[in-house]
C-alpha positions in Angstrom: 82.2 113.4 73.2 78.5 113.1 73.9 76.1 115.0 71.8 72.4 115.7 72.1 71.6 114.2 68.7 74.1 111.5 67.6 72.4 111.2 64.2 73.4 114.8 63.3 76.9 115.0 61.8 79.4 117.2 63.6 80.1 120.6 62.0 83.7 121.4 61.0 84.0 123.4 64.2 86.9 122.9 66.7 87.7 124.5 70.0 91.1 124.0 71.6 91.5 125.5 75.0 93.2 125.1 78.4 95.6 126.5 80.9 98.7 125.2 79.0 99.2 128.1 76.6 102.1 126.5 74.9 100.3 123.3 74.2 97.2 125.1 73.0 99.3 127.2 70.6 101.2 124.1 69.2 98.1 122.0 68.8 96.1 124.8 67.2 98.8 125.8 64.8 99.2 122.1 63.7 95.5 121.6 63.1 95.2 124.9 61.2 98.0 123.8 58.9 96.4 120.4 58.3 93.0 122.0 57.6 94.3 124.7 55.2 96.3 122.0 53.3 93.2 119.8 53.0 90.9 122.6 52.0 93.3 124.4 49.6 92.7 127.8 48.2 93.9 131.1 49.7 90.8 132.6 51.3 91.6 131.6 54.9 91.4 134.1 57.7 93.0 134.5 61.1 91.2 136.8 63.5 93.0 138.0 66.6 90.6 137.5 69.5 93.0 138.5 72.3 91.3 141.6 73.7 91.6 143.8 76.8 88.0 145.1 77.1 84.4 144.4 76.2 84.4 146.8 73.2 87.3 144.9 71.6 85.6 141.6 72.3 82.4 142.7 70.5 84.5 143.9 67.5 86.2 140.5 67.3 82.9 138.7 67.4 81.6 141.0 64.6 84.7 140.2 62.5 84.1 136.5 63.0 80.5 136.8 61.9 81.5 138.7 58.8 84.2 136.1 58.0 81.6 133.3 58.3 79.3 135.1 55.8 82.0 135.9 53.3 82.1 132.9 50.9 85.4 131.8 49.5 86.2 132.6 45.8 86.0 130.0 43.0 84.2 127.5 45.2 87.4 126.6 47.2 87.2 126.0 50.9 87.8 128.4 53.7 89.4 128.0 57.2 88.8 130.6 59.9 91.0 130.7 62.9 89.6 132.7 65.9 92.9 133.0 67.6 93.7 133.4 71.3 90.2 134.2 72.3 90.4 135.9 75.8 86.7 136.3 76.7 85.4 132.7 77.1 86.3 132.4 80.8 86.1 134.6 83.8 88.1 137.5 82.3 87.0 141.0 82.8 86.2 141.5 79.1 83.8 138.5 79.3 81.9 139.8 82.4 79.6 142.2 80.6 76.1 141.8 79.4 77.0 143.1 75.9 79.6 140.4 75.4 77.3 137.8 76.8 74.6 138.8 74.3 77.0 138.9 71.4 78.3 135.4 72.2 74.6 134.2 72.5 73.9 135.6 69.0 77.0 134.0 67.6 76.1 130.6 69.2 72.7 130.8 67.4 74.4 131.7 64.2 76.7 128.7 64.4 73.7 126.4 65.1 71.9 127.6 61.9 75.0 128.0 59.7 75.3 126.0 56.5 78.9 124.9 56.8 79.6 123.6 53.4 83.3 124.0 52.8 83.9 126.4 55.7 85.7 125.4 58.8 86.1 127.3 62.1 88.9 126.8 64.6 88.8 128.6 67.9 91.8 128.7 70.4 91.5 130.0 73.9 92.8 129.8 77.4 90.7 128.7 80.3 87.0 128.6 79.4 83.8 128.6 81.5 82.1 125.4 80.7 78.9 126.6 82.3 78.3 129.3 79.7 75.9 128.8 76.7 78.6 129.5 74.1 80.8 126.7 75.3 77.9 124.3 75.5 77.0 125.2 71.9 80.6 124.5 70.7 80.7 121.2 72.7 77.4 120.1 71.1 78.1 121.1 67.5 81.8 120.3 67.2 84.9 119.1 69.0 86.4 120.4 72.1 90.0 119.7 73.3 91.1 120.9 76.7 94.9 121.1 77.3 95.7 121.9 80.9 99.3 120.8 80.8 101.2 118.5 83.2 101.7 118.8 86.9 104.2 117.2 89.2 101.3 116.1 91.3 99.7 114.2 88.4 100.8 110.5 88.8 101.2 109.7 85.1 102.6 113.1 83.9 105.9 111.5 83.0 104.2 108.9 80.8 102.2 111.6 79.0 105.3 113.8 78.6 107.3 110.9 77.1 104.5 110.2 74.5 104.5 113.9 73.6 108.3 113.9 73.2 108.2 110.9 70.8 105.6 112.7 68.6 107.4 116.1 68.8 110.8 114.6 67.7 109.1 112.8 64.8 107.9 116.1 63.5 111.5 117.2 63.4 112.4 114.3 61.2 114.2 112.3 63.9 113.4 109.5 66.3 114.5 109.2 70.0 115.4 106.1 72.0 112.9 105.4 74.8 115.5 105.6 77.5 116.7 108.9 76.0 113.1 110.3 76.1 112.7 109.2 79.7 116.0 110.8 80.6 115.0 114.0 79.0 111.6 114.1 80.8 113.4 113.4 84.1 115.8 116.3 83.5 113.2 118.9 82.4 110.1 118.0 84.4 106.5 118.8 83.5 107.3 121.7 81.2 106.2 121.3 77.6 107.7 124.6 76.5 111.2 123.7 77.8 110.9 120.2 76.5 110.2 121.6 73.1 113.3 123.8 73.4 115.5 120.9 74.4 114.2 118.8 71.6 115.2 121.5 69.1 118.7 121.4 70.5 118.8 117.6 70.3 117.5 117.5 66.7 120.4 119.8 65.7 123.0 118.1 67.8 122.4 114.4 67.2 124.3 113.2 64.1 122.3 110.1 63.4 118.5 109.7 62.8 118.0 108.6 66.4 118.6 110.7 69.4 120.3 108.6 72.1 120.6 109.0 75.8 124.2 110.1 75.4 123.0 113.1 73.3 120.5 114.1 76.1 123.3 113.9 78.7 125.6 116.0 76.5 123.4 119.0 75.7 120.2 119.0 77.9 119.9 121.0 81.2 118.5 119.6 84.4 115.5 121.8 85.4 114.9 123.0 88.9 111.5 121.2 88.9 113.3 117.9 88.2 115.6 118.1 91.3 113.3 115.8 93.2 114.4 113.1 90.8 118.0 113.8 91.6 117.2 113.6 95.3 115.6 110.2 94.8 118.5 109.0 92.7 121.0 109.9 95.4 118.9 108.0 98.0 118.7 105.0 95.7 122.4 105.1 95.1 123.1 105.3 98.8 125.4 108.2 98.3 125.1 110.2 101.5 127.2 113.3 100.5 125.3 113.7 97.3 122.0 113.0 99.1 122.6 115.8 101.7 123.7 118.2 98.9 120.5 117.5 96.9 118.4 117.8 100.0 119.8 121.3 100.7 119.0 122.3 97.1 115.5 121.0 97.3 114.7 122.6 100.6 116.1 125.9 99.4 113.7 125.8 96.5 110.9 124.8 98.8 111.6 127.7 101.1 111.6 130.2 98.2 108.2 128.9 97.1 106.8 128.9 100.7 106.2 125.1 100.6 106.8 122.6 103.3 109.5 120.0 103.6 106.6 117.5 103.8 106.5 117.5 100.0 110.2 116.5 100.0 109.5 113.7 102.5 106.7 112.3 100.4 109.1 112.0 97.4 111.6 110.1 99.6 108.8 107.7 100.7 107.9 107.1 97.1 111.5 106.2 96.3 111.8 103.7 99.1 108.4 102.2 98.2 109.6 101.7 94.6 112.7 99.9 95.9 110.6 97.7 98.1 108.3 96.8 95.3 111.2 96.0 93.0 112.6 93.7 95.7 109.4 91.8 95.7 109.2 91.7 91.9 112.7 90.3 91.7 111.9 87.7 94.3 108.8 86.6 92.4 110.9 86.4 89.2 108.6 88.9 87.4 111.6 91.0 86.4 115.3 90.4 86.0 118.3 92.7 86.2 118.9 94.4 82.8 120.6 97.4 81.5 118.1 97.8 78.7 115.1 100.1 79.3 113.1 98.6 76.3 113.9 95.2 77.6 112.7 96.1 81.1 109.5 97.6 79.7 108.9 94.3 78.0 109.3 92.5 81.3 106.7 94.8 82.9 104.2 93.9 80.2 104.4 90.3 81.2 103.9 90.9 84.9 100.7 89.0 86.0 98.3 91.9 86.7 95.9 89.6 88.6 98.5 89.1 91.3 99.0 92.8 91.9 97.2 94.7 94.7 94.3 96.9 93.9 95.6 99.7 96.0 97.6 102.0 93.6 100.1 102.8 96.4 101.3 99.2 96.4 100.9 98.4 92.7 104.3 98.7 91.0 102.7 99.2 87.5 101.3 102.5 88.6 104.9 103.9 88.9 106.5 105.4 85.9 108.4 102.7 84.0 111.6 104.7 83.8 111.5 105.4 87.5 111.3 101.7 88.2 114.1 101.0 85.7 116.4 103.4 87.4 115.5 101.8 90.8 116.2 98.3 89.4 119.9 98.9 89.5 119.6 100.4 93.0 117.5 97.8 94.8 120.6 95.7 95.5 122.2 98.5 97.5 119.7 97.9 100.4 118.5 94.8 102.1 114.8 94.3 102.5 115.1 94.8 106.2 116.9 98.1 105.6 114.2 99.3 103.3 111.5 98.4 105.8 113.4 100.3 108.5 113.7 103.2 106.2 109.9 103.4 105.9 109.7 103.4 109.7 112.2 106.2 109.9 110.4 108.3 107.3 107.1 107.7 109.2 108.8 109.0 112.4 110.2 111.9 110.4 106.7 112.7 109.2 105.3 112.8 112.8 108.2 115.1 113.9 107.6 117.5 111.0 103.9 117.9 111.7 103.9 117.8 115.5 107.0 119.6 116.6 108.7 122.9 116.0 112.0 121.4 115.1 113.9 122.6 112.1 112.7 120.6 109.1 116.2 120.5 107.5 117.6 118.9 110.6 114.8 116.4 110.9 115.2 115.2 107.3 119.0 115.1 107.5 118.8 112.9 110.7 116.4 110.5 109.0 118.5 110.2 105.9 121.7 109.7 107.8 120.1 106.9 109.7 118.8 105.3 106.4 122.0 105.5 104.4 124.3 105.1 107.4 128.0 105.0 106.8 127.6 103.4 103.3 129.0 105.0 100.2 127.9 104.7 96.6 129.1 101.1 96.3 127.4 99.9 99.5 125.2 96.9 99.2 126.1 96.2 95.6 126.8 92.6 96.3 123.2 92.2 97.5 
């Protein structure tokens, strides 16, 4: 993180903030535990900074200033946690001159403070990075912003899988990579529910390693992950399952006032992944395998220089587990069928945006034409 004076050592000051409340709580609690263990002693303080009005905000700031000036006994260290601060963003409690002045005074105190063996940890929700107090924290210490994952973020699944591997280690277990990928696919971009499912898995799995079978046995499939199931049905060329999943997905879209265009884009992504895998198989860059770790090893050996710069056509920008699942499905379609599928989805897109036709009917017609009369075993010999 850039600082105005790189020669000046950073104060033991840490701000953890962001829109992902669960992630902020988990990260802050972990860091607080690490700090108190390192510092030792029993003089640590937790100050509740979740307030509802400006008066409470000013009182919380005063308690923090008092805690900073109260030295720990017997020369031991002291950790202060300013917890769940709710007046660093655009909240009503933050939008008063009195709170602004109090934060400015606190910022100056932090600049002049002789830290010694005192550490300050601040946790908050969304913060206004334009304000003086945030800029002071950013300059003096360390800031971590945790805004969570979104289904619109291209690499959210990769980030979630890395988080799962760390979270299960903290429970004294390990998890197979294909099991982690299956869990993320089932739950979607929801850290709180992922944590809940990991708790179940840690109790259920008999051995030290959580396997994919354990995930399939006890973990739910979240509504936000239904798009994966829709793509799987398309890849498997299973028309009855595909139409059932489409109805479920469109029902969710209707309840959230979102268009079927979003569903269509997910279908396009699936066909594109199948086409890219066809090309990778033809080039000999990957080989059919039932092992996810083995497949990831194959991806690491793909010649990057020969891949297109456009992310839409670069297979390595697709989540590795999504590609792995598509690997076993690529043989269900010929290349000509996949190209035709892209053409049909383009026509579907035009009909959705330029006509008043029912979007369910338009999507159903396109999918029936893509999958045809084939069942789950169609195209397997290819």
